SEMAR-730306 format. One record per atom (N, C-alpha, C): residue number from 1; residue in one letter; atom name; x, y, z. Coordinates in nm, 4 decimals. Last residue first. Layout:
# SEMAR-730306
nr/rest/atom/u/v/w
NUM/A/CA/X/Y/Z .
...
//
This chain:
# SEMAR-730306
nr/rest/atom/u/v/w
176/S/N/4.6776/0.2844/-1.2977 .
176/S/CA/4.7827/0.1545/-1.3852 .
176/S/C/4.6876/0.1314/-1.5174 .
175/G/N/4.5672/0.5200/-1.1990 .
175/G/CA/4.6523/0.5382/-1.2912 .
175/G/C/4.7372/0.3968/-1.3664 .
174/S/N/4.3714/0.4559/-1.0215 .
174/S/CA/4.5240/0.4703/-0.9301 .
174/S/C/4.6277/0.4971/-1.0687 .
173/S/N/4.1529/0.4991/-1.1605 .
173/S/CA/4.1848/0.5868/-1.0779 .
173/S/C/4.3334/0.5810/-1.0214 .
172/D/N/4.1312/0.2625/-1.3068 .
172/D/CA/4.1853/0.3856/-1.4002 .
172/D/C/4.2011/0.4986/-1.2882 .
171/A/N/4.1480/0.0608/-1.1529 .
171/A/CA/4.2616/0.0885/-1.2099 .
171/A/C/4.2576/0.2248/-1.2523 .
170/V/N/3.8662/0.1212/-1.0226 .
170/V/CA/3.9872/0.1029/-0.9357 .
170/V/C/4.1373/0.1246/-0.9887 .
169/Q/N/3.7405/0.0944/-1.2304 .
169/Q/CA/3.7434/0.2032/-1.1799 .
169/Q/C/3.8428/0.2063/-1.1039 .
168/K/N/3.7899/-0.1752/-1.2999 .
168/K/CA/3.8481/-0.0839/-1.3966 .
168/K/C/3.8333/0.0261/-1.3613 .
167/L/N/3.6747/-0.3154/-1.0836 .
167/L/CA/3.8149/-0.3341/-1.0975 .
167/L/C/3.8798/-0.2282/-1.1919 .
166/A/N/3.3925/-0.2475/-1.1508 .
166/A/CA/3.4710/-0.2057/-0.9765 .
166/A/C/3.6335/-0.1984/-1.0190 .
165/A/N/3.3653/-0.3983/-1.4136 .
165/A/CA/3.3463/-0.2201/-1.3939 .
165/A/C/3.4013/-0.2025/-1.2714 .
164/Q/N/3.4120/-0.6445/-1.2870 .
164/Q/CA/3.4986/-0.5811/-1.4143 .
164/Q/C/3.4873/-0.4417/-1.4204 .
163/Y/N/3.1778/-0.6762/-1.1616 .
163/Y/CA/3.3068/-0.7001/-1.0880 .
163/Y/C/3.3923/-0.6066/-1.1713 .
162/I/N/2.9795/-0.6776/-1.3226 .
162/I/CA/2.9630/-0.5774/-1.2036 .
162/I/C/3.1171/-0.5596/-1.1659 .
161/K/N/3.0553/-0.8776/-1.5600 .
161/K/CA/3.0407/-0.7161/-1.5636 .
161/K/C/3.0471/-0.6331/-1.4494 .
160/K/N/2.9830/-1.0904/-1.3790 .
160/K/CA/3.1248/-1.0594/-1.4395 .
160/K/C/3.1331/-0.9065/-1.4567 .
159/I/N/2.7307/-1.0757/-1.3862 .
159/I/CA/2.7689/-1.0776/-1.2823 .
159/I/C/2.9344/-1.0374/-1.3218 .
158/A/N/2.6479/-1.0978/-1.6977 .
158/A/CA/2.6093/-0.9802/-1.6059 .
158/A/C/2.6758/-0.9785/-1.4544 .
157/N/N/2.7775/-1.3574/-1.7181 .
157/N/CA/2.8388/-1.2289/-1.7773 .
157/N/C/2.7625/-1.1096/-1.7086 .
156/D/N/2.8511/-1.5988/-1.5253 .
156/D/CA/2.7192/-1.5278/-1.5609 .
156/D/C/2.7932/-1.4166/-1.6069 .
155/E/N/3.0511/-1.7525/-1.4391 .
155/E/CA/2.9983/-1.7949/-1.5768 .
155/E/C/2.9292/-1.6828/-1.6071 .
154/E/N/3.3243/-1.7171/-1.2519 .
154/E/CA/3.1848/-1.6739/-1.2390 .
154/E/C/3.1510/-1.7242/-1.4170 .
153/R/N/3.6133/-1.7583/-1.2819 .
153/R/CA/3.5077/-1.8792/-1.2498 .
153/R/C/3.3616/-1.8051/-1.2552 .
152/R/N/3.7113/-1.4753/-1.3070 .
152/R/CA/3.7374/-1.5980/-1.3770 .
152/R/C/3.6744/-1.7541/-1.3884 .
151/V/N/3.5933/-1.3624/-1.0902 .
151/V/CA/3.5696/-1.3201/-1.2422 .
151/V/C/3.5875/-1.4283/-1.3285 .
150/I/N/3.7343/-1.4578/-0.8678 .
150/I/CA/3.5844/-1.4686/-0.8938 .
150/I/C/3.5579/-1.4494/-1.0304 .
149/A/N/3.9960/-1.3896/-0.8767 .
149/A/CA/3.9677/-1.4942/-0.9028 .
149/A/C/3.8090/-1.5468/-0.9149 .
148/E/N/3.9366/-1.0749/-0.8702 .
148/E/CA/3.9724/-1.1326/-1.0123 .
148/E/C/3.9599/-1.2828/-1.0124 .
147/V/N/3.8933/-1.0896/-0.6232 .
147/V/CA/3.7672/-1.0595/-0.7061 .
147/V/C/3.8350/-1.1153/-0.8291 .
146/A/N/4.1036/-1.1451/-0.4969 .
146/A/CA/4.0063/-1.2661/-0.4876 .
146/A/C/3.9095/-1.2238/-0.5732 .
145/P/N/4.3112/-0.9620/-0.5746 .
145/P/CA/4.3025/-1.1001/-0.6331 .
145/P/C/4.2066/-1.1945/-0.5978 .
144/I/N/4.1389/-0.7526/-0.4285 .
144/I/CA/4.1435/-0.7315/-0.5581 .
144/I/C/4.1890/-0.8917/-0.6082 .
143/L/N/4.2080/-0.8157/-0.1745 .
143/L/CA/4.0692/-0.8344/-0.1956 .
143/L/C/4.0606/-0.8470/-0.3654 .
142/D/N/4.4641/-0.7616/-0.0817 .
142/D/CA/4.3970/-0.9279/-0.1076 .
142/D/C/4.2573/-0.9294/-0.1848 .
141/K/N/4.4563/-0.5048/-0.1304 .
141/K/CA/4.5982/-0.5921/-0.1699 .
141/K/C/4.5327/-0.7489/-0.1710 .
140/N/N/4.2356/-0.3741/-0.0325 .
140/N/CA/4.2206/-0.3999/-0.1757 .
140/N/C/4.3538/-0.5090/-0.2295 .
139/R/N/4.2794/-0.3054/0.2364 .
139/R/CA/4.2581/-0.4414/0.2225 .
139/R/C/4.2392/-0.4827/0.0834 .
138/R/N/4.3564/-0.0562/0.2153 .
138/R/CA/4.4441/-0.1112/0.2374 .
138/R/C/4.4222/-0.2554/0.1931 .
137/M/N/4.0420/0.0510/-0.0102 .
137/M/CA/4.1313/0.0492/0.0919 .
137/M/C/4.2538/-0.0211/0.0916 .
136/K/N/3.8969/0.1842/-0.2103 .
136/K/CA/4.0382/0.1879/-0.2319 .
136/K/C/4.0962/0.1845/-0.1218 .
135/L/N/3.6448/0.1504/-0.2545 .
135/L/CA/3.6651/0.2471/-0.1920 .
135/L/C/3.8358/0.2244/-0.1587 .
134/K/N/3.5715/-0.0485/-0.4392 .
134/K/CA/3.5743/0.0892/-0.5089 .
134/K/C/3.6338/0.1794/-0.3966 .
133/V/N/3.5415/-0.2728/-0.3024 .
133/V/CA/3.6611/-0.2414/-0.3934 .
133/V/C/3.7131/-0.0969/-0.4223 .
132/I/N/3.2802/-0.2212/-0.2223 .
132/I/CA/3.4073/-0.2235/-0.1294 .
132/I/C/3.5096/-0.1640/-0.1869 .
131/E/N/3.1464/-0.2690/-0.4674 .
131/E/CA/3.1316/-0.1159/-0.3851 .
131/E/C/3.2581/-0.1063/-0.2865 .
130/G/N/3.2008/-0.5115/-0.5272 .
130/G/CA/3.2304/-0.4209/-0.6121 .
130/G/C/3.2394/-0.2623/-0.5488 .
129/L/N/3.0858/-0.6759/-0.3230 .
129/L/CA/3.2010/-0.6629/-0.3284 .
129/L/C/3.2551/-0.5502/-0.4313 .
128/A/N/2.7949/-0.5672/-0.4101 .
128/A/CA/2.8641/-0.5145/-0.2432 .
128/A/C/3.0176/-0.5390/-0.2527 .
127/Y/N/2.7727/-0.6410/-0.6718 .
127/Y/CA/2.7464/-0.5096/-0.6213 .
127/Y/C/2.8236/-0.4892/-0.4870 .
126/A/N/2.8195/-0.9291/-0.5829 .
126/A/CA/2.9062/-0.8685/-0.6696 .
126/A/C/2.8865/-0.7108/-0.6596 .
125/T/N/2.6014/-1.0261/-0.3987 .
125/T/CA/2.7495/-1.0215/-0.3696 .
125/T/C/2.8435/-0.9314/-0.4417 .
124/S/N/2.3599/-0.9952/-0.6278 .
124/S/CA/2.4026/-0.8834/-0.5059 .
124/S/C/2.5376/-0.8594/-0.4308 .
123/W/N/2.4798/-1.1914/-0.8032 .
123/W/CA/2.4579/-1.0910/-0.8314 .
123/W/C/2.5210/-0.9547/-0.7292 .
122/R/N/2.4534/-1.4175/-0.6049 .
122/R/CA/2.5683/-1.3711/-0.6736 .
122/R/C/2.5586/-1.2508/-0.7364 .
121/V/N/2.1747/-1.3935/-0.5817 .
121/V/CA/2.2658/-1.3949/-0.4241 .
121/V/C/2.4009/-1.3609/-0.5086 .
120/V/N/2.0969/-1.4577/-0.8118 .
120/V/CA/2.0602/-1.3285/-0.7706 .
120/V/C/2.1463/-1.3018/-0.6450 .
119/T/N/2.1692/-1.7031/-0.9202 .
119/T/CA/2.1979/-1.5763/-0.9573 .
119/T/C/2.2294/-1.4551/-0.9118 .
118/G/N/2.2567/-1.9789/-0.6272 .
118/G/CA/2.1468/-1.8881/-0.6913 .
118/G/C/2.2172/-1.7433/-0.7214 .
117/P/N/2.4696/-2.0782/-0.5591 .
117/P/CA/2.4179/-2.1328/-0.6727 .
117/P/C/2.3360/-2.0270/-0.7427 .
116/F/N/2.7608/-1.9303/-0.4091 .
116/F/CA/2.6327/-1.9273/-0.3820 .
116/F/C/2.5316/-1.9864/-0.5448 .
115/E/N/3.0120/-1.7978/-0.4207 .
115/E/CA/3.0002/-1.9196/-0.4838 .
115/E/C/2.8528/-1.9775/-0.4567 .
114/S/N/2.9855/-1.5731/-0.3147 .
114/S/CA/3.0195/-1.5446/-0.4575 .
114/S/C/3.0202/-1.6604/-0.5095 .
113/N/N/2.9269/-1.6083/-0.0256 .
113/N/CA/2.8427/-1.6050/-0.1020 .
113/N/C/2.8545/-1.6046/-0.2234 .
112/T/N/3.2188/-1.5779/0.0798 .
112/T/CA/3.1284/-1.7383/0.0741 .
112/T/C/3.0474/-1.7123/-0.0173 .
111/L/N/3.2254/-1.3207/-0.0022 .
111/L/CA/3.3071/-1.4006/-0.0825 .
111/L/C/3.2733/-1.5665/-0.0616 .
110/L/N/3.0551/-1.2218/0.2216 .
110/L/CA/3.0329/-1.1778/0.0916 .
110/L/C/3.1271/-1.3127/0.0001 .
109/N/N/3.1804/-1.3138/0.4548 .
109/N/CA/3.0662/-1.3677/0.4029 .
109/N/C/3.0370/-1.3390/0.2651 .
108/G/N/3.4251/-1.1604/0.4385 .
108/G/CA/3.4342/-1.2601/0.4510 .
108/G/C/3.3048/-1.3575/0.3749 .
107/I/N/3.3175/-0.8781/0.4281 .
107/I/CA/3.3951/-0.9330/0.2996 .
107/I/C/3.4067/-1.0885/0.3138 .
106/A/N/3.2223/-0.8740/0.6886 .
106/A/CA/3.1199/-0.8728/0.5651 .
106/A/C/3.1901/-0.9098/0.4189 .
105/K/N/3.4514/-0.8734/0.8290 .
105/K/CA/3.3721/-1.0041/0.8632 .
105/K/C/3.2647/-0.9740/0.7254 .
104/D/N/3.5456/-0.6167/0.7443 .
104/D/CA/3.5977/-0.7815/0.7297 .
104/D/C/3.5445/-0.8693/0.7373 .
103/L/N/3.4436/-0.3613/0.8092 .
103/L/CA/3.4066/-0.4666/0.6871 .
103/L/C/3.4444/-0.6072/0.6261 .
102/K/N/3.5030/-0.1194/0.8973 .
102/K/CA/3.4506/-0.2258/0.9801 .
102/K/C/3.3878/-0.3611/0.8947 .
101/D/N/3.6055/0.0864/0.7421 .
101/D/CA/3.7038/0.0202/0.8778 .
101/D/C/3.6557/-0.0989/0.9472 .
100/P/N/3.4084/0.1942/0.6249 .
100/P/CA/3.4987/0.1369/0.5589 .
100/P/C/3.6352/0.0282/0.6620 .
99/Y/N/3.1188/0.2757/0.6670 .
99/Y/CA/3.2023/0.1908/0.7640 .
99/Y/C/3.3248/0.1480/0.7129 .
98/V/N/3.0324/0.4127/0.4437 .
98/V/CA/2.9908/0.4808/0.5764 .
98/V/C/3.0758/0.3954/0.6859 .
97/H/N/3.0719/0.2560/0.2368 .
97/H/CA/3.1387/0.3702/0.2646 .
97/H/C/3.1317/0.4502/0.3824 .
96/A/N/2.8989/0.0621/0.2627 .
96/A/CA/3.0240/0.0264/0.2965 .
96/A/C/3.0866/0.1457/0.3172 .
95/I/N/2.6085/0.0670/0.2237 .
95/I/CA/2.6410/0.1820/0.3341 .
95/I/C/2.8315/0.1228/0.3665 .
94/N/N/2.5268/-0.0401/0.0026 .
94/N/CA/2.4853/0.0627/0.0178 .
94/N/C/2.5639/0.1514/0.1335 .
93/G/N/2.6422/-0.3129/0.0428 .
93/G/CA/2.7000/-0.2330/-0.0594 .
93/G/C/2.6517/-0.0873/-0.0750 .
92/I/N/2.4981/-0.4046/0.2544 .
92/I/CA/2.6522/-0.3726/0.2701 .
92/I/C/2.6601/-0.2995/0.1472 .
91/V/N/2.2255/-0.4116/0.0986 .
91/V/CA/2.2684/-0.3145/0.2100 .
91/V/C/2.3847/-0.2612/0.2393 .
90/K/N/2.2675/-0.6307/-0.0416 .
90/K/CA/2.2693/-0.4911/-0.1141 .
90/K/C/2.2724/-0.3808/-0.0330 .
89/A/N/2.3516/-0.8419/0.1190 .
89/A/CA/2.4505/-0.8069/0.0210 .
89/A/C/2.4220/-0.6473/-0.0275 .
88/S/N/2.0594/-0.8551/0.1993 .
88/S/CA/2.1809/-0.8171/0.3191 .
88/S/C/2.3080/-0.7702/0.2804 .
87/E/N/1.9275/-0.9405/-0.0086 .
87/E/CA/1.8863/-0.7935/0.0213 .
87/E/C/2.0144/-0.7638/0.1349 .
86/W/N/2.0604/-1.1858/-0.0418 .
86/W/CA/2.0761/-1.0769/-0.1400 .
86/W/C/2.0567/-0.9501/-0.0927 .
85/K/N/1.9526/-1.3087/0.1939 .
85/K/CA/2.1203/-1.3279/0.1327 .
85/K/C/2.1426/-1.1967/0.0315 .
84/V/N/1.7012/-1.2838/0.1732 .
84/V/CA/1.7805/-1.2580/0.2932 .
84/V/C/1.9026/-1.2497/0.2782 .
83/R/N/1.6568/-1.4683/-0.0183 .
83/R/CA/1.6086/-1.3380/-0.0264 .
83/R/C/1.6997/-1.2739/0.0573 .
82/P/N/1.7692/-1.7334/0.0289 .
82/P/CA/1.8648/-1.6792/-0.0807 .
82/P/C/1.7937/-1.5205/-0.0484 .
81/A/N/1.8060/-1.8456/0.3646 .
81/A/CA/1.7182/-1.7860/0.2403 .
81/A/C/1.7810/-1.7097/0.1777 .
80/K/N/1.9827/-1.9158/0.5813 .
80/K/CA/1.9436/-2.0189/0.4621 .
80/K/C/1.8736/-1.9482/0.3377 .
79/D/N/2.2165/-1.6374/0.5945 .
79/D/CA/2.0967/-1.7240/0.6497 .
79/D/C/2.0827/-1.8358/0.5244 .
78/L/N/2.4768/-1.5103/0.5956 .
78/L/CA/2.4771/-1.6556/0.5934 .
78/L/C/2.3484/-1.7184/0.6302 .
77/L/N/2.4108/-1.2461/0.5394 .
77/L/CA/2.4654/-1.2993/0.4668 .
77/L/C/2.4533/-1.4821/0.4724 .
76/A/N/2.3562/-1.2029/0.8386 .
76/A/CA/2.2401/-1.2320/0.7751 .
76/A/C/2.2756/-1.2770/0.6108 .
75/D/N/2.5605/-1.0585/0.9626 .
75/D/CA/2.5325/-1.2423/0.9838 .
75/D/C/2.4274/-1.2725/0.8908 .
74/T/N/2.5406/-0.8049/0.7965 .
74/T/CA/2.6608/-0.9199/0.7871 .
74/T/C/2.6265/-1.0381/0.8060 .
73/V/N/2.3166/-0.7326/0.8994 .
73/V/CA/2.3232/-0.7858/0.7738 .
73/V/C/2.4663/-0.8686/0.7289 .
72/F/N/2.4235/-0.7137/1.1889 .
72/F/CA/2.3210/-0.7408/1.1515 .
72/F/C/2.3068/-0.8006/1.0138 .
71/K/N/2.6309/-0.5080/1.1365 .
71/K/CA/2.6596/-0.6319/1.1889 .
71/K/C/2.5305/-0.7230/1.1691 .
70/L/N/2.4998/-0.2741/1.0276 .
70/L/CA/2.6017/-0.3472/0.9552 .
70/L/C/2.6253/-0.5008/1.0320 .
69/C/N/2.3194/-0.2257/1.2643 .
69/C/CA/2.2675/-0.2351/1.1077 .
69/C/C/2.3586/-0.3470/1.0629 .
68/V/N/2.5234/-0.1430/1.4379 .
68/V/CA/2.4434/-0.2800/1.4956 .
68/V/C/2.3636/-0.3303/1.3398 .
67/L/N/2.6112/0.0781/1.2938 .
67/L/CA/2.6892/-0.0470/1.3464 .
67/L/C/2.6426/-0.1867/1.3902 .
66/S/N/2.3426/0.1953/1.1146 .
66/S/CA/2.4298/0.1952/1.2487 .
66/S/C/2.5358/0.0943/1.2196 .
65/A/N/2.2361/0.3731/0.8349 .
65/A/CA/2.2805/0.2708/0.8828 .
65/A/C/2.3639/0.2926/1.0139 .
64/I/N/2.1711/0.6835/0.7633 .
64/I/CA/2.0977/0.6051/0.8604 .
64/I/C/2.1271/0.4587/0.9231 .
63/E/N/2.3601/0.7029/0.5611 .
63/E/CA/2.4099/0.7315/0.6685 .
63/E/C/2.3087/0.6936/0.7804 .
62/P/N/2.2320/0.6144/0.3124 .
62/P/CA/2.3237/0.5568/0.3794 .
62/P/C/2.3636/0.5675/0.5116 .
61/R/N/1.9316/0.7030/0.1943 .
61/R/CA/2.0334/0.7664/0.2984 .
61/R/C/2.1041/0.6794/0.3724 .
60/A/N/1.8834/0.5374/-0.0170 .
60/A/CA/1.8268/0.6815/-0.0218 .
60/A/C/1.9266/0.7695/0.0803 .
59/K/N/1.9729/0.3031/0.0509 .
59/K/CA/1.9929/0.3312/-0.1047 .
59/K/C/1.9965/0.4753/-0.0999 .
58/T/N/1.8525/0.2756/0.2932 .
58/T/CA/2.0120/0.2984/0.2879 .
58/T/C/2.0169/0.3286/0.1662 .
57/A/N/1.5881/0.2283/0.2301 .
57/A/CA/1.6123/0.3044/0.2795 .
57/A/C/1.7656/0.3968/0.2943 .
56/F/N/1.6167/-0.0317/0.0886 .
56/F/CA/1.5655/0.0647/0.0169 .
56/F/C/1.6107/0.2127/0.0600 .
55/E/N/1.7216/-0.1873/0.2998 .
55/E/CA/1.8372/-0.1909/0.1677 .
55/E/C/1.7320/-0.0427/0.0877 .
54/I/N/1.5063/-0.1707/0.4586 .
54/I/CA/1.6413/-0.1344/0.5168 .
54/I/C/1.7329/-0.1046/0.4205 .
53/A/N/1.3372/-0.3464/0.3247 .
53/A/CA/1.3475/-0.1981/0.3434 .
53/A/C/1.4156/-0.1364/0.3900 .
52/E/N/1.4809/-0.5915/0.3252 .
52/E/CA/1.4858/-0.4975/0.1951 .
52/E/C/1.4187/-0.3647/0.2323 .
51/I/N/1.4491/-0.6576/0.5725 .
51/I/CA/1.5972/-0.6451/0.5154 .
51/I/C/1.5685/-0.5656/0.3884 .
50/C/N/1.1702/-0.7252/0.5684 .
50/C/CA/1.2434/-0.5894/0.6630 .
50/C/C/1.3809/-0.5667/0.5834 .
49/T/N/1.1488/-0.8972/0.3974 .
49/T/CA/1.0907/-0.7718/0.3916 .
49/T/C/1.1556/-0.6912/0.4566 .
48/A/N/1.3175/-1.1203/0.5432 .
48/A/CA/1.3626/-1.0634/0.4041 .
48/A/C/1.2824/-0.9414/0.3482 .
47/K/N/1.1288/-1.1249/0.7238 .
47/K/CA/1.2509/-1.1409/0.7327 .
47/K/C/1.3362/-1.0371/0.6228 .
46/D/N/0.8809/-1.2417/0.5830 .
46/D/CA/0.9025/-1.1152/0.6573 .
46/D/C/1.0311/-1.0711/0.6890 .
45/S/N/1.0195/-1.4671/0.4410 .
45/S/CA/0.9537/-1.3663/0.3994 .
45/S/C/0.9563/-1.2403/0.4732 .
44/G/N/1.1712/-1.6253/0.7265 .
44/G/CA/1.1498/-1.6399/0.6079 .
44/G/C/1.1230/-1.4745/0.5209 .
43/T/N/1.1218/-1.4804/1.0135 .
43/T/CA/1.1710/-1.5721/0.9369 .
43/T/C/1.1390/-1.5335/0.8307 .
42/S/N/1.1709/-1.2509/1.2880 .
42/S/CA/1.0850/-1.3059/1.1796 .
42/S/C/1.1690/-1.4192/1.1146 .
41/S/N/1.3307/-1.1439/1.4738 .
41/S/CA/1.2298/-1.2304/1.5412 .
41/S/C/1.1127/-1.2814/1.4182 .
40/R/N/1.5069/-0.9913/1.3317 .
40/R/CA/1.5585/-1.0714/1.3959 .
40/R/C/1.4527/-1.1543/1.4513 .
39/A/N/1.3054/-0.8096/1.2204 .
39/A/CA/1.4002/-0.9066/1.1145 .
39/A/C/1.4287/-0.9918/1.2241 .
38/A/N/1.2178/-0.6364/1.4243 .
38/A/CA/1.1067/-0.7247/1.3827 .
38/A/C/1.2090/-0.8198/1.2663 .
37/E/N/1.5043/-0.5289/1.4672 .
37/E/CA/1.4383/-0.6172/1.5697 .
37/E/C/1.3314/-0.7024/1.5303 .
36/I/N/1.5108/-0.3922/1.2281 .
36/I/CA/1.6374/-0.5029/1.2891 .
36/I/C/1.5690/-0.5716/1.3800 .
35/V/N/1.2995/-0.2061/1.2571 .
35/V/CA/1.3337/-0.2832/1.1949 .
35/V/C/1.3780/-0.4264/1.1993 .
34/D/N/1.3989/-0.0590/1.5090 .
34/D/CA/1.2622/-0.1272/1.5409 .
34/D/C/1.2751/-0.2407/1.4013 .
33/A/N/1.6449/0.0255/1.4595 .
33/A/CA/1.6342/-0.0686/1.5483 .
33/A/C/1.5124/-0.1286/1.5459 .
32/L/N/1.5397/0.2477/1.2985 .
32/L/CA/1.6356/0.1309/1.2199 .
32/L/C/1.6212/-0.0130/1.3395 .
31/T/N/1.2216/0.3388/1.3973 .
31/T/CA/1.3325/0.3235/1.3867 .
31/T/C/1.4205/0.2244/1.2955 .
30/L/N/0.9485/0.5224/1.1948 .
30/L/CA/1.0124/0.3633/1.2472 .
30/L/C/1.1492/0.4124/1.2629 .
29/D/N/0.9457/0.7623/1.1176 .
29/D/CA/0.7979/0.6930/1.1675 .
29/D/C/0.8458/0.5524/1.2535 .
28/G/N/1.1030/0.8590/0.9872 .
28/G/CA/1.1363/0.8708/1.1215 .
28/G/C/0.9672/0.8258/1.1957 .
27/D/N/1.0861/0.8622/0.6927 .
27/D/CA/1.0245/0.9811/0.7360 .
27/D/C/1.0397/0.9687/0.8986 .
26/L/N/1.2317/0.6309/0.6509 .
26/L/CA/1.2985/0.7506/0.5999 .
26/L/C/1.2199/0.8628/0.6619 .
25/L/N/1.0584/0.4390/0.7668 .
25/L/CA/1.2083/0.4340/0.8126 .
25/L/C/1.2345/0.5836/0.7845 .
24/M/N/0.8454/0.4518/0.6060 .
24/M/CA/0.8161/0.4792/0.7758 .
24/M/C/0.9776/0.5184/0.7997 .
23/K/N/0.9558/0.3820/0.3452 .
23/K/CA/0.8955/0.5056/0.3702 .
23/K/C/0.9056/0.5648/0.5445 .
22/S/N/1.0011/0.1009/0.4236 .
22/S/CA/1.1099/0.1887/0.4109 .
22/S/C/1.0569/0.3631/0.3915 .
21/L/N/0.7261/0.0180/0.4959 .
21/L/CA/0.8276/0.0305/0.5813 .
21/L/C/0.9727/0.0840/0.5463 .
20/T/N/0.6139/0.0487/0.2368 .
20/T/CA/0.5498/0.0961/0.3461 .
20/T/C/0.6417/0.1437/0.4563 .
19/E/N/0.7803/-0.1081/0.0499 .
19/E/CA/0.7651/0.0355/0.0112 .
19/E/C/0.7053/0.1287/0.1426 .
18/V/N/0.7428/-0.3798/0.1758 .
18/V/CA/0.8580/-0.2746/0.1575 .
18/V/C/0.8602/-0.1441/0.1509 .
17/K/N/0.4852/-0.3816/0.1091 .
17/K/CA/0.5110/-0.3856/0.2746 .
17/K/C/0.6597/-0.3067/0.2504 .
16/A/N/0.4697/-0.3967/-0.1736 .
16/A/CA/0.4081/-0.2731/-0.0733 .
16/A/C/0.4521/-0.2730/0.0283 .
15/K/N/0.6209/-0.6375/-0.1721 .
15/K/CA/0.6596/-0.5150/-0.2503 .
15/K/C/0.5822/-0.4210/-0.1913 .
14/A/N/0.4601/-0.8173/-0.0841 .
14/A/CA/0.5686/-0.7999/0.0047 .
14/A/C/0.6072/-0.6596/-0.0604 .
13/T/N/0.0866/-0.6770/-0.0767 .
13/T/CA/0.2410/-0.7651/-0.1190 .
13/T/C/0.3280/-0.7088/-0.0905 .
12/V/N/-0.1825/-0.7304/0.1415 .
12/V/CA/-0.0652/-0.6464/0.0918 .
12/V/C/0.0525/-0.7033/0.0310 .
11/Q/N/-0.3461/-0.8795/0.3099 .
11/Q/CA/-0.3959/-0.8136/0.1697 .
11/Q/C/-0.2766/-0.7349/0.1033 .
10/K/N/-0.1859/-0.9539/0.5202 .
10/K/CA/-0.2000/-1.0599/0.4194 .
10/K/C/-0.2894/-1.0077/0.2764 .
9/D/N/-0.0118/-0.8167/0.7658 .
9/D/CA/-0.1066/-0.7693/0.6334 .
9/D/C/-0.1462/-0.8486/0.5389 .
8/A/N/0.2035/-0.8351/0.9065 .
8/A/CA/0.1181/-0.9321/0.9197 .
8/A/C/-0.0055/-0.9246/0.8530 .
7/L/N/0.3619/-0.6162/0.8458 .
7/L/CA/0.4069/-0.7394/0.7949 .
7/L/C/0.3078/-0.8300/0.7975 .
6/V/N/0.2020/-0.3966/0.9580 .
6/V/CA/0.2245/-0.3961/0.8070 .
6/V/C/0.3012/-0.5581/0.7399 .
5/A/N/0.2184/-0.4753/1.2368 .
5/A/CA/0.0715/-0.4752/1.1173 .
5/A/C/0.0992/-0.4791/1.0217 .
4/H/N/0.4629/-0.4666/1.3040 .
4/H/CA/0.3874/-0.5790/1.2936 .
4/H/C/0.2773/-0.5827/1.2064 .
3/I/N/0.5036/-0.1924/1.2747 .
3/I/CA/0.5833/-0.2969/1.1870 .
3/I/C/0.5188/-0.4022/1.1874 .
2/D/N/0.1990/0.0062/1.3042 .
2/D/CA/0.3299/-0.0562/1.3470 .
2/D/C/0.3880/-0.1443/1.2633 .
1/M/N/0.0033/0.2873/1.2027 .
1/M/CA/0.0662/0.1349/1.1870 .
1/M/C/0.1779/0.1209/1.2311 .
//
């Protein structure tokens, strides 16, 4: 079965499509390039399903992500569809440690999404930014104050806790 057949099957739920595609990706029956190309040529639900399949696969094996994948999901953070935004943020959170020196644009787009009205987009953004902060890179000099500002304005306690846990981990490991 190919990716387009999976996406076109109206008898299968989005969740089942994600499971099928991510398994095919992890088993080597599909390439990451195939999934990205299908996502690029799709809109709405199919695009989000492709990105969610990448998210599941990169959660299990982050090293399968390529720079093309990082660029694709970084750009997808600015998509109109909330599900595309939140799945892209989760992919970035999964793979940030693989490409620590290639995250500047992703960080900018994530900071933009930290103000998105939708809770799930902000939650996924918090996950990604938290994973990036935990990398303890030179950029934390600017990123930590930005994250602290987000915590001060964020009204959802569950989202605040994600940021606070990352900040605490960085502080605890640096001895401050």
